[in-house]
C-alpha positions in Angstrom: 310.3 222.6 -75.0 312.0 219.5 -73.7 310.6 217.8 -70.6 313.0 216.2 -68.3 313.3 215.0 -64.7 310.6 214.6 -62.1 307.5 216.8 -62.4 305.2 216.7 -59.3 301.4 216.9 -59.7 301.2 218.6 -56.4 298.5 217.9 -53.8 296.3 220.8 -52.7 296.6 221.1 -48.9 293.5 221.9 -46.8 293.5 223.2 -43.3 291.5 221.9 -40.3 288.4 223.8 -41.5 288.7 222.4 -45.0 289.9 225.6 -46.6 292.8 225.7 -49.1 296.0 226.1 -47.1 298.2 228.4 -49.2 301.0 228.4 -46.6 301.0 224.6 -46.7 301.1 224.8 -50.5 304.2 227.1 -50.4 305.9 224.7 -48.0 305.3 221.8 -50.3 306.7 223.7 -53.3 309.8 224.5 -51.2 310.2 220.9 -50.2 310.0 219.7 -53.8 312.4 222.3 -55.0 314.9 221.3 -52.3 314.6 217.7 -53.5 315.6 218.7 -57.0 312.4 218.2 -59.0 312.3 219.9 -62.3 308.7 221.2 -62.3 305.3 221.3 -60.6 301.9 220.5 -62.1 299.2 222.5 -60.3 295.5 221.7 -60.3 296.0 218.1 -61.6 294.1 215.0 -60.5 296.2 214.6 -57.4 295.6 218.2 -56.7 291.8 217.6 -56.5 291.1 220.2 -59.2 287.6 219.0 -59.5 286.8 219.9 -55.9 288.1 223.5 -56.1 285.8 226.5 -56.8 287.1 229.1 -59.3 288.5 231.4 -56.6 290.3 228.6 -55.0 291.7 227.4 -58.3 293.0 230.8 -59.1 294.6 231.1 -55.6 296.3 227.6 -56.0 297.6 228.4 -59.5 298.9 231.9 -58.4 300.6 230.6 -55.2 302.4 227.7 -57.0 303.6 230.0 -59.8 304.8 232.7 -57.4 306.5 230.1 -55.1 308.3 228.5 -58.1 309.6 231.7 -59.6 312.1 230.7 -62.2 313.4 227.7 -60.3 311.5 225.1 -62.2 308.9 224.5 -64.9 305.3 225.6 -64.0 302.6 223.4 -65.6 298.9 224.1 -65.2 296.4 221.3 -65.3 293.4 222.5 -67.4 291.1 219.5 -67.4 287.5 220.5 -68.0 284.3 218.9 -69.1 284.0 221.2 -72.1 286.4 222.5 -74.7 285.3 226.1 -74.0 286.2 225.7 -70.3 289.6 224.1 -71.1 290.3 227.1 -73.4 289.4 229.5 -70.6 291.6 227.7 -68.2 294.5 227.8 -70.7 294.1 231.6 -70.9 294.1 231.8 -67.1 297.3 229.8 -66.9 299.0 232.0 -69.5 297.9 235.2 -67.6 299.5 233.7 -64.4 302.8 233.0 -66.1 302.6 229.2 -66.5 304.9 227.8 -69.2 303.0 224.6 -70.2 299.6 222.9 -69.9 298.5 219.4 -69.2 295.1 218.2 -70.6 293.2 215.0 -70.5 290.2 214.2 -72.8 286.9 215.5 -71.4 285.5 213.0 -68.9 281.8 211.9 -68.6 280.8 212.9 -72.2 282.7 210.0 -73.6 283.8 211.7 -76.9 284.8 209.5 -79.8 288.3 209.8 -81.2 287.4 212.4 -83.9 285.8 214.5 -81.1 288.9 214.1 -79.0 291.1 215.3 -81.8 288.9 218.3 -82.4 288.9 219.1 -78.6 292.7 219.2 -78.5 293.0 221.0 -81.9 290.7 223.7 -80.7 292.5 224.2 -77.4 295.9 224.2 -79.1 294.7 226.8 -81.6 293.6 229.1 -78.7 296.9 229.1 -76.8 300.6 229.5 -77.5 301.5 227.4 -74.4 302.8 223.9 -75.1 300.3 221.1 -74.2 301.1 217.7 -72.7 298.4 215.1 -73.5 297.2 213.1 -70.5 296.0 209.6 -71.1 294.4 208.0 -68.0 291.4 206.1 -69.3 290.7 204.6 -65.8 289.9 208.2 -64.7 288.3 209.8 -67.8 286.6 206.8 -69.4 288.4 207.8 -72.7 291.5 206.2 -74.2 293.7 208.2 -76.5 294.2 205.6 -79.2 297.6 205.3 -80.8 296.4 206.6 -84.2 294.8 209.6 -82.3 298.1 210.3 -80.5 299.9 210.2 -83.9 297.5 212.7 -85.3 297.7 215.0 -82.3 301.5 214.8 -82.2 301.5 216.6 -85.6 299.6 219.6 -84.2 301.9 222.5 -83.4 302.1 223.1 -79.7 301.3 219.5 -78.6 304.7 218.4 -77.2 304.1 215.1 -75.4 301.9 212.7 -73.6 301.7 211.6 -69.9 300.9 207.9 -70.4 299.0 206.5 -67.4 297.1 203.6 -69.0 299.3 201.0 -67.2 299.8 199.2 -70.6 303.6 199.2 -71.1 303.3 197.6 -74.5 301.3 200.6 -75.6 304.0 202.9 -74.0 306.7 201.2 -76.1 304.6 201.7 -79.2 304.3 205.4 -78.3 308.0 205.7 -77.8 308.6 204.1 -81.2 306.5 206.6 -83.0 307.6 209.7 -80.9 310.0 212.1 -82.6 312.3 214.7 -81.1 309.4 217.2 -80.9 307.1 214.8 -79.1 307.9 213.1 -75.8 306.5 210.2 -73.9 306.4 210.9 -70.2 306.0 208.2 -67.6 302.7 208.4 -65.8 302.7 205.0 -64.2 304.8 205.1 -61.1 305.3 201.3 -60.8 306.7 201.2 -64.4 309.1 204.1 -64.1 312.3 201.9 -64.3 311.0 200.4 -67.6 310.2 203.8 -69.1 313.6 205.1 -68.2 315.4 202.1 -69.6 313.5 202.6 -72.9 314.5 206.2 -73.2 311.8 208.3 -71.3 313.5 211.2 -69.5 310.5 212.7 -67.7 308.2 211.4 -65.0 305.0 213.1 -63.9 304.6 211.3 -60.6 301.9 211.6 -58.0 304.2 209.4 -55.9 306.7 212.3 -55.9 304.5 213.9 -53.3 305.9 211.1 -51.1 309.3 210.3 -52.6 310.6 213.4 -54.4 314.3 213.0 -53.6 314.3 209.3 -54.3 312.6 209.8 -57.7 315.0 212.6 -58.6 317.8 210.2 -57.7 316.3 207.6 -60.1 316.2 210.0 -63.0 319.8 211.1 -62.3 320.9 207.5 -62.2 319.2 206.8 -65.5 320.9 209.8 -67.1 324.2 208.2 -66.0 323.0 204.8 -67.3 323.5 203.4 -63.8 320.8 200.8 -64.2 321.8 199.0 -61.0 321.0 202.1 -59.0 317.7 202.6 -60.9 316.6 199.1 -60.0 317.7 199.5 -56.4 315.6 202.7 -55.9 312.6 201.2 -57.8 312.8 198.0 -55.8 312.8 199.9 -52.5 309.9 202.3 -53.4 307.8 199.7 -55.1 305.8 198.3 -52.2 304.7 201.7 -51.1 304.0 202.8 -54.7 301.9 199.6 -55.2 300.1 200.3 -52.0 299.2 203.7 -53.4 297.8 202.3 -56.7 294.2 202.2 -55.6 291.1 204.4 -55.3 292.6 206.1 -52.2 295.7 207.4 -54.1 295.1 211.0 -53.2 294.7 210.3 -49.5 297.9 208.4 -49.4 299.8 211.1 -51.3 298.7 213.5 -48.5 299.6 211.1 -45.8 303.0 210.8 -47.3 303.4 214.6 -47.2 302.4 214.6 -43.6 304.9 211.9 -42.8 307.6 214.1 -44.2 306.8 217.3 -42.4 304.1 219.1 -44.3 300.5 218.5 -43.2 298.4 218.6 -46.4 295.2 218.0 -44.5 292.5 215.6 -45.7 290.8 215.2 -49.1 287.6 216.9 -50.0 284.3 215.1 -50.6 283.4 213.1 -52.6 286.7 211.5 -51.4 286.9 210.6 -47.7 289.7 210.2 -45.3 291.5 206.9 -45.1 290.3 204.2 -42.8 292.6 203.5 -39.9 293.6 200.1 -41.4 294.4 201.6 -44.8 296.4 204.4 -43.3 298.4 202.0 -41.1 299.1 199.7 -44.1 300.5 202.6 -46.0 302.6 203.9 -43.1 303.9 200.3 -42.7 305.0 200.4 -46.3 306.8 203.7 -45.7 308.4 202.4 -42.6 309.7 199.4 -44.6 311.1 201.8 -47.3 312.8 204.0 -44.7 314.4 200.9 -43.1 315.7 199.7 -46.4 317.2 203.1 -47.3 318.9 203.4 -43.9 320.5 200.1 -44.5 321.5 200.8 -48.0 
């Protein structure tokens, strides 16, 4: 499987009573498909997978898969605190018709690198769905070391890595060691232009909940090697993207959805709604972006 284009780790909408809003979820999928994204990641970090009970998780996965049909790639996030639970979630994704999985190292237990390798090896052995590694040490407390990634890349079924460490020197090292069967996917929204210039062709972007069409345009410009256009789009989005790069990322992703016509509700505890000042600062950044695009 070759990954390409923008893949959206979709937010999970909640209604005014705090229940999962499946109609809102369908509306988001339709919006992203109309913008030209190549796939959806359901039950990822931006989707607040950790705040869903098992019935809600199943409903979210089923709704996204049914809404997508065959229009785009359906990827299931299967992050779990244990290997056994990740394997169970892989089986659930397979049964629902997902075509790929995304998996970070287990959080909280702080496994060493040998334990991380065993974790992924066991999950890969238990499923025939391709797996995208997810390296986000700021969230999990575990870094996938370069040697670990090199080992994991040789395991059949592990097809790439979403790199969200923020260390672009590391990303370049990963790209140098990646072969045709293993891809490096941009997972740091503020570095997307750099990833594209150095050959990455896929972007799993929480910011695509806010800027799906613009990020699709960036990928298309990169495919044409129109680097002026890539820089222009990155420059215009960058202030809002940088504003999102904080502990309130999920809240701002939902605020961006609301700004563009789909009310995704608020986040669930332990996260809390944005303060009025934080919300206004992000809306100001979106206003500045829209002003630039209208004048382009």
